[in-house]
N, C-alpha and C positions, 0 to 999 in steps of 0.2 A: 184534188182530182188528178192533177199531172203527176204528183208523186206516186199515186196508186198506179197510174197507167205505166209509169216508168218502172214499176216493180211488179210486172205481170207474173214473173216466176215465183216471187215470194208468195203471191196470192194463190197460185196453183198448188204450191207446197202446203199452204195453210188449209186449202179446201181438202186436199188429200189426207192431211192429218186429221181434220174433223171427221172425214168419212171413216178412216180407220178407227178412230176413237169410239165413233157411234157403233161400228161393227163389233168391237170389243165389248162394248156396254151390252149390246144385244145378246152377244154369246153368253154373258154372265147370267142372263135370264133364262137361258135354255138349261134343262136339267143335264147334269154332268154325263149321265149315261148316254143321252142323245148327242152331246157334244163329241163323245169319243169317236163317233164316225168320221168327224172332221179332222181328227188329230194327224192322221197319215199324210194329209194334204190341206193347206190353208193356214190360218193364223196360228193354229196349235200344232203345226208340223215340227218335228224334232229339228232343232238347229244343227245337230251333228248327226249325220246318217250312220256312221260307223263308230262303235264304241269297243274300247279294249278293256275287258274285265278280267282281272287277275283271279287265280285260284291256287290253293295248295291241294296236293293229291290226297283227298279225303272224300269219304262217301257223301258228306254234306255239301259238296260243291255241285251236287247232282242237278238242282234246278237251274243253276247258271249254265251248265253244260248242255242240258236238255232244251233250254230256251234257244240255244244257238243251233244245235244239231237237228232238232225237229222243227226249227224255224217258227217258234212262237213270236220271235222278234219281228218277223216280216209284217205281221198285221199291224204293228205299231210304227212302221216306217224307218225301222233301224236294222243294223246288222251288228249282232254281238259276236266279237272275236274273243274267245277264252285264251287267256295267257297263263301258262303253267309256271308257277314261281317256285324257288327252291327253299324259302323260308319265310316266316312271318315278318322277320326283319327286312327282307327284300320287299315284301308287300308293303310294309310301312313306308320305306324309302321311296318307292315308286309311286305311292299315293300322294306323298308330300311333294315330290318333284314333277308330278304331272305325267310321268311315263305311263301310268295306268289312269283310265277314266274312272274306274270304279273297281271294287274287288269283293270276292267272297272273303270275309275278314272277321276275326275274333272281335266280339262285342267290347271286350275290354281294351283292346288295342286302340279302337276309335276314341273311347273316352280317355285313354292315356294320352293320346296326341292332343285332344282337346284341352287337357289340364296340364300339359308339358311334363308328363312322366312316361318313361318308357319310349322317349323319342322327342324330337323338336315340338315345340308348342305350335299347333296350327288348328284353325277352326275346321271342324270335320262334320259329316252329316251321316246319320243312319237312315237309310231310305225304307228298309224293311228288315224284318227278321227272316233268315232262311230256313231254320229247322228248330224243332224242339228235340230234346233227348238225343241217345245214340252215342255218347262217349263212355269211356270206362276207366276204372282204376285197374291197372294190370300189375300183378307182383310175380317175382321170378320163381322158377321151379326151386331154385336153391333155398328160398325162404319156405316153400312148401315142404322141402325135405326137413326143415327144422320145426315143422309143426304148424306153420302159419297158414291159415285158411281165409282170414278176414281181418278186419281192423282191430278187434279185440285181441286176437292172438298175435297180431303184430306188435301191439302195445306190450303185451306180456313178454315177447322176446326181447324187445328193445330195453325193457327194464331189467331183464335178467342177463342179457349178454350185451355188455357195453362194446361199442365199436362204431365204425363209420357206415351208416346206412345212406345210400344215395337214391334219390328219387328224381325223376326228370318231368318237366312240363314243357310246353312249346313256345311260350313267350311270357316275360316277366309280368305283364299287366293283363294277360289274355285269359280266356275262359277256363283253359285246362289248368293253369296255375291256381286259379280261384277254387276250382273243384277239388284239386289235390290238396291244398292247404285246408280247405273246409273239411274234407274227409278225414285228414290226419288229425285235426284239432277235435272233430267230433268223438274220436276215440282216445282223447287225452295226449295226443302226440304234438309237440310243438314243432311246426315245420321249419323253424329257424334255429332251434336250440337242440332238439332231439335227433334231427336228421339233417342231411345236407341236400339241397335242391339245385339241380342244374337245368339248363335249357338246351333242348335238342328238337331240331325240325321233325315233324310227324313221320316222314318216310324213313327216317334214320333210327327210330326208336328200337324196332325190333333187332337190328343189327348191333346197336350198342348194348342191349340186354343180352344178346347172344355171347358176345365177348366178355361179359361180366362187369361192364362199366356202371350198371345201375341195379338196384334191387326192386324198383317198380317205377311205373309212369302213369301219367294220365294223358290221353290222346284220344282223338276221334277214331271211328272205324274207318277202313277195315284193319287197322294196325293192331287192335286188341285181339281180334280173331286170328290175325296172322300169327301173333305169338303163340296162340294155342295150337294152331294147325302145325307150326313148326316145333311145338313141344319145348318151348323155353319159358312160357309164362302161363298164368291163368287169371281169370277175371274175379277180383275180390268183390267189386261193386260196380253197378252201372251208374252213370250220372243221374238217370231217371230214379235210382234209388236215393240219391242225395237230394234231388228236387224234381218232382214229377212235373213234366212239361216246362222244364227250364229253358230259358233263352240260350242260344248258342252262336251260330255264325249270323252275320249280317250282310246285307248288300251296303257297302259303305263307300264313300267318296269324300272329297274335300268340300267344304261349304262353298268355296269359290266355284267348283264345277256346277253345283246346283243354281248358283246365282247367274252363271254365264249361260248355262244350257237348261233352263227349267223344264222345257218340253221333253228334252232328251232324257232327263232324270226320271220323268213320269213314264215315258214310253219304256225305258229299261225296267223299271219297277213292275209295270204292267205285264211285260213279257215274261219276267221271272215268276210272278204270281201265277200266271197261266200254266207255266211249266211245273210248278209245285203242285198245282191242283190236279194236273194230268197224272203225275207220279203217284199221288195218293188216291187216285180214282179206282185202282184195282191192283190186286197182287200180280197180275200179268204185266201191268205197266211197270210195277217195280222190278220185276225180273228183266223187263227190257231195258230199264234204267241201268240195272247192274251190269248188263251186257254193253251198254254204251259206255259207262264211266270206267269199266275195267280195262278199257283199250290203253295201249301204251302212251297215247297223247294225253291221257287224263290221269287216272290213279295207278295204272300199270301194276295190276296184280290179278291173280286168278279170279274169275267171275264167282266161283263157288265160295271164295272167302268173303266176298262182298255181299252175296245175295242172301245168305242165311239170316244175318241180322237185319238186313233190309226188310226181311218179311217177318222179323220179330222171333225168329227161331234161335234161341239162345242155348249155348253150352258153355259152362264156365271153365271147362278144361280139367276139372278135378272131380267130375262125377254128378254134377247137377245140370239137368237139361230142362228147359221150360219155354213156353210160349209167353212172350212179354207183350201185353197189350199196349204198353207205353213205349214202343220202339220209336225209332226216328221217323218224325213226321215232317212234311213240307208244306202242308196247307191246313188240313183239319178245319174246314169251313171258314178260313181266314183267321182262326185263332192263333195260328203258328206265324203267319206273315205280319200281323199287326205290331208295330213298333211301340209296345206299351212303354210310357214314360217310367214306370216303376222298375222295368227291367234295367234300363240305363242307370237309374238310381242305386240299384242293388250292387252292380259292379263298383260304383264309387264307394259305397259303404265297405266293400271288401278291400278296395285300395286303401281306404283310410285305416281299416283294421290292421293291415299288414304294414303299415308305415310308408306305403308308396306316396300317399298324400300326407303332408305334414300337418295340415289342418283340414277341418270340415268345409267342403265347398257349399254353395247354395245348391243342394242337390237338385230340387225342382227346376230352378231356373237353368241350370246346365243341361238337364234332360230335355227341357222344352226347346232349348237352342239346337241340340244335337239331333234328337229324333224328329224327323221331318214329317209330322202327322199331315201337313198340307199336302206334300207331294203324295204320300200314301193314300190319302182320301181320294184324290183325283184318279189314281191308278186303280183303286178299289171300285170306283165308280165305272171306270172303263172295262173292268173284268167282271163287274157284277159280284163282287166279293162283299159279304156282309161285314159291317163294322160292329165291334163290341160296344156295349153301352157306356163302359167306363175306359178311361186312359190309364187306369192303375189297376193292379192285381196283387193279391197277397198269396202267401203260401207257407206251409209248414215243412222245414227241411229235416234232413236226416237226424239231427241232434235234438229235434222236438221244438226248436225256437222258431217262432212265427215271424216271418218278414212281412212287416206292415209298413208301407211307404209313408204313412202319416207322420211318423218321427224318425227320419233316417239317422240324424246325429245321434240319438239315444241308442238306436240299434247297432250302429257301427261301434259305439264305446261300450256296449253291454256284454261283449264276449269275455269269457274267463281267459281264454288263450288268444292273445293279440300281441301286436308289436307297438301299436300307438298308445 
């Protein structure tokens, strides 16, 4: 008795802990959608009220920028500050050292860090996918003057005229590198033996092609359309030609950030989901988005160069004009934003194919660790975003090969053209 009396503070602390634990237990019984109302204030309030999210000047940074500019973040008790970065290498370094809380980032960059290729090994997290589609393979007018219009005619030229053909991607483990290599290989061109590949930051692609430093590149918009408007390049294929509704950029951060600030991670994800839904809701919203991101603070190019492909109005620069129903999407009833485990697995198969990974990882285990379905599900509940029935999806790519996540090791090793 005397011991208890002498330890009144300890008793109070214990009672407060029991009360908190009971409150948390009760919250667990409340449907997630109802709980969302309590997130901005209370036990689920964001631990960090201001978050710095990096981005590269590309059209697909739109949902991050719109979440901040149109204040979708406010509803979830946070303030998003977009931070314009010079290159994907800078994004990588700042995610690793904590200068950025999160970033609009290449899918494969996150997985490269997780597995220790293309940067230091660090546990990383994909909170959501930001967009499907909307990148392209651009070739130079110099190639066009030699009769090249597509992958098949490029292969014919390379076989006929030996020389150094240079192609650029934006980061060694990134999406653009994987689309470029896949596209070249689909036409029988070995990206490491038949041509030279270099790394160039997205906003510098057009300038490098203009001075003759490259014959082609793979990058996100608006830089492919910029090359056409400036009459220095043309679109050979869009990436939706390579893989319809392919994964592209993610909202990525370190695993440490999610562990330290789980409520903030959920709030960020919810705000960006809402922004993506708003962008996809109408063509006029897409036009407003183009107006916002064309600003000097963001993509810094003419609105007209951005808006055409944002609306699915394509011109390949050499006579073909079409309306593409598979243009860049940011929500599509939640299909875009869901971080399918198989999407992460696919990038690892390509890292293995091209020798970036020296052996096969446990594809599914790594994807489960990186793609934070738990955070996404809570954010989806808050935003009333439907969830798919499966955590995996398959697809047939441009070469006719079907990506089936059931046997990723066999898939990675089954390509005719590969390094590994």
